[in-house]
N, C-alpha and C positions, 0 to 999 in steps of 0.2 A: 490483544495480541497485535504486535506490529513487527515488521521484518527488520532485523538489525543489519542493514545493508551498507552502513557507512564504512568508508575505508579507514577511518581513524577513530580514535577514542572520543565519543561524544560525552558530554557532561551529564550522564545519567547512570543510574545503577538499577539493577534488576532485583526486585524483592518478591517474596512469595506471599504477600498479604492480600492477594486478590483471589482467594479460593483456590490456591494452587497454581494459578496462571501468572504470567509476567506482569509486573506493574512498574512502569517507568516513572521514576520520581526525580525531580530536579533537586540538586543539593542546596536548597535554600529553605530557610525556616519560614513557616507560616506566620504572618504578622497581620495586624489589623490595618491593611491598606498602606503600610509604610513601604518605602523603597528598600531594597536590599542593603543592610548596613555593612555588609562585607565588600560592597563595591567601592573602588578607589576612584578618587577624583570627582569633580562636580558632574552632576548629570547634565547631558546636553539639553539645550533649549528645545522644547517640544512644540512642533506644529503638525497639524494633520498632513500637510503635504510632504514634510520630511518623513513622516511615518509611512505614507503611501509609497514614496520613492524608495524607501528601504526594501519594501516587499517587491518592488519592480526590479531592484538590483539583485535581491536574493533569488528571484525566479530566473534571472539571466546567468547567474554564476554559481548557484547552489548545487554542486555535485555531491554525490555520496549517498543518496537514498533518504528515506523518511526520518530515520533516527538522527542522521547528520544534520538535516535541515532543522529539525526540532531543537537540536543542540545549538545551532547557530542563533536561533531566535532567543533561546534562553540566555546565551552569552551576551548577545548584542542588545537586546531590548530590556532584559532584567538587570544584568550585572553592569554593563558598560553605560548604556544610555539612560537606564532607569526610567523608561517610558511605560513599562508594565510592572505592576507589583508582583511579588512572589505568589500571593494569593490568587490573583487573576490568571497567572501563567499556569499554576498547578491545576486550577479548576478546568482550564481549557485543555490541558494535557489529559486529564482524566476523562473528560467528555469525548475527546478524540479517540481514546482507547476503547470506550464502550460502544460507540456508534459504528456502523458499517462505513466503509469508504477509506480513502487515503488519509493517514495520520497528519502529514505535514500540511496539507491543504485545509483540513478541518481546524487544526491549531491556528493557522494563519487567519482563517475566517473568524474564529472566536476572538482572537486578539483585536481584530478590526471591529468586532461588535462591541468589545469593551471600551474602545477609545472613540468610536464614532457611530454606535448604534447600527441599525440595519443598513444605512447608507455607507457607513464605514466598512462594514463587513462586505458589502457588495464591491466597493472600490478595491479593497485588499484582495478579494478573490480574483478580480480581473488583473490587477497588477502582478499577482503571484503566478498566474497561469499563462498570461499573454506571451512573455519572452520564450518559454519553452514551446508554446504553441507555434510561434513564428519559425523557430528553428526546425521543428518537426515538419512544418509545412514545406520549407525549402528542401529538406531531406526527402520528403515524400515525392515532390515534383521530380527531383533527380532520379529517385528510385524507379518511378514509373517510366520516365523518359529513357533512361539508360539501363534499366534492369536486365535487359537481354544481352548486354555487352559482357564479354568474358571477364573484364577486370572487376566488374561489380559482383559477378557470380563468385569469383575467387575471393573477393573481400568478405562476403558473407559466409563463404565456406568455412573459414576459420572462426568467424564470430559466432556462428550457430553452435559450434562445439564448446566455446567459452561460456555461452549462455547456459548450457546444460550444467557446467561446473558451478556456475553462480547459483542456479536454482537448487542443485544438490547440496551445496554448502549452506544455503539459507535454511533448507529443511533440516539439516543436521544441527544447526544452531538453535532452531526453534524447538526441536525435541529436547535438547539439553535445557533450554530456558523455561519451557512451559510444562513439561511432563514430570520431571524429577522422579520421585519414587511413588507416585500416585498410580495404583493399578488401574483405577477407572479411567484416568486420562490416557494411559498407555493403550488401554483397550479401545477407546474412541479413536486414537491415532491410527492404530492398526486397521480398524474397520474402514476408516475413511481412506487410508492409503490404498488398500486393496480395492475398494469400491471405485476409486478414481482411476486406478490402473486398469481395472477390468472393463469399466463402462466408457473410459476415455472422456469423461465429462464430470463436472462438479454437480453433485446432487444436493440442491439447496435444502431440502427437507431434512437431510441428515445433519446439517449444521444446526438447524433449529431443534432437532431431537437431541443432539448432544448437549446443547445448552439447557434444554428442559430437564434432561436426566441429572446433570450435576446440580441444577437448582433444586430439583425434587429431593435429591440426597441431602443437600444442605438443609432443606426445610425439615427433613426427618430427623436430622441430628440436632436441630435447634431446640433449646429448652426455654427460649424467650418468646413472648407473644408480640413483641414489637419488631418492626422491620418488614416482615412479609406484607402486612397491610399497606405500608407506605411504598414498598418496592414494586408492588404489583403493577402499578401504572407504568413505571419505567420499563419493566420487563415486557409489558404488552406492546410498548412502542417499538421494540426491536424483534418481536416474534410474530409480526403479521405474516401470514402465509404467503410465500412467494408463488407467483404463477407457475403452473406446471409446464414442463417442456412441451412446446407445440410442434407441429409439423414444420417442415422447411418453409421459410418465407423468402419472398423475392427481395433482392438487395435495393429496396427503395429507401429514400431519405427518412420517411416516417418509421419504417421498420428498423433502420439503423438507430434512430433515436430511442425506440422502445427497447431494443436489445441492450444498449449501453445504459439506459436508465435502470434496467433490472440489475446490471452489474454494479452500478453505483449504490443501489438501494439495498441489495441483499448479500453482498460479498463482504464478510468480516475479514479484517486484516488488509493492510495496504501493500503497496509495492507488488511483489510477485504473487501475493495471495489471490490476485484477480486472474492469474494465468489459467488455472484449470477451468474456471467458469467460462472465460472467453474462448478457450480451445474447444470446449464442448459446444458452445453456441455457434461459433464462426466456422470451425473446421468440420466438426462431426454432424451437427444438426442442419445448419443452413448451407454449408459448403460454399461460403463466400470467399474463403481463403484456402490455399493448400498448406501442407505442413511447412514447406520452405518459406512461404510468405509469412506464416505466423511466427516462426522463429526469427525472421528478419524484423518483424514488428517489435518483438521483445528486445532485440538487440538495439534497435533505434532508441527505445526508451532508456536504455542504460548508458548510451553515449551522449545523451543530452541532459542539460540541467533541469531543475524543477522537479515536480512530482512524477514518479515512475509511471503512473497510470496515463500520462500523456501519450503513451503508446496507442491509445484509442484514436487519437487524431490521425496517426499514420494509417491505421487500419481503415478509418473512414475514407481517407483520400484514395487508398488503393481500391476500395470497393466502389465508391461513387463520386470521386473527385472532390472538389472544394465543398460543394453542398453536403456531401457525406461526412467530410471532416468536421464541419461545423455542427452537424447533427450529432455525431458521435461524442464530440467534446461537451456539448450542451447536455446531452443525455446522461453522461457519467458524472458530471459535476453538479447538476441541478439537485439531485437527491442529497449529495454531500452538503451543499449549501443549506438546504432545508433542515437536515438533521442537526445542524449547528444552530441555526436561527430560531427554530421553533422551541427546542427544549432548553436553550441556554438560560432563560430566566429562572427555570425550575430545577435545573440539574443539581445544584449544590445541596438540595434537600434530600436527594436520593442516592447519590453516587457511592456512598459508603455502606449501603444496605447489603446484608449478607447474600440475599438472593441474587442481586445484581452481580456481585463479585463471582458467585458460583456459576452463573450463566455465562459470563465472559470466559471463565476458565474452561468450560466445556467447549465453547465455540473456538477458543484458541487451540485446543488440542485437535479439533476437527480440521482447522485451517492448516495446521502443521502436517497432518496426514494427507490432506489434499495436495499440498505442495510436493510432498514426497512422491505421491502417485503421479502427479504431472511431470515430475522430473524423469520418471521411468518411461512414461508414454513418449515424451519429446526425445528422450535419448534414443529410442528405437528408430526415430526418423532422422536425427542429426548425426549420429555416430555411424557413418556408412563405410569407413575404411580405417586402415591403421593410422593415418595421419589425424583424422578427427578424434579417434580414441586417444591418441597421444596428447593432442592439444587439450582435450577435456581433462585428462589425468593430471597434466602439468598445472593447468589452471586451478584445479581443485587443491592440489598440493600447496600451491603458492597461497591460496586463500586460507588454507588450514594453518599454515605456518606463520604467515605475516599478515598484518593489517595493511592492505593495499586497496586503493580505489579501484572499483570495477572498471572505471573508465580507462585506466592505463592497461589493465589486464586485457580488456577486449580490444584495445588498439594494438597491443602486441599480438594477440591471436589473429587479428585481421591481417597484419603484416606477414606472419608465418603462413597463414592460409593462402595469401596471394603468391608467396614464393613457392609454396608446395604445389599449388595448382598451375603454376606457370609452365 
């Protein structure tokens, strides 16, 4: 499951061949290592440095969320430049869907692994993350230095309401895409939505239970003896028990690294799927941020290019300055990197196994429910008057009716909020 946050149509289609859950597939045929025959014109000359510079540019200019970023990679690297074969691209996309963490970053790292091994994957990950990291760094400094000024308060006054609309629209899209007419998935969705709204945090063991339930049901329906034996290892990789919620911790650099490493390792679904987990850890349990600061952090992620989870850099800076920012970023992306590098050589053997597909379907439904619950919790904090309610309602209506980048929508909400608060 991944969040369809792109403002335009990305070159992917949703299919229901992953145990009832969404499966993003690129519209290219699998071939034995050949370049896409539908591509027009000669392929560009490939060098590793051109490849790395592409990801540096994408990290600096890639707005639109994970699905849009994945679409850019498919268009640019498979169809136009033909530096990546359709086979390799589709394998990377499938692995990114199955593993926890952000889709776009995982896909980029996998493609780097294909072209340059572990060193290539490492360089691509740095190139892809660095531009948005630097942009968020500058934004964080301005926020901390001038956050108390009225103009910045008015700016985020409208942005917070727009964020609620974006989260609500994402939850609505996910329910349509992932649940369909499956009663079990709807039940998982409702339980997770209520649990998140009631406890105001993401309960990791419910995600694992949801995936285990759908996998067990698929196993019971299966009349074949092949598949479960081979899939068991792949499922075990993603069902390691997450650490239980501990008492409040001090906002030290090691603690920041630990909290965000848990987010990178145990949160399925990229983009806004990380919101309920972070809210529970940062606002409810550890109280490192208040509700206003948390909404501002989500907003910053939406108005910057690159992976949406770069919001953790903003949070790290607000909590503990530059060292906290570095620790938060390293914490959330290190598990993502390892989840690509370690299973990549073996993934093609197991990704089509029925139990793996069923497990992903259950986790997808749980993630959709968690986002819906998080939207309710955050709305009770952000929608504080008639203006914020109106901004959220208009933003949701625009997102529902038109395909528009969240960047422009949030910019408009910031302007309206500034005028309304003047």
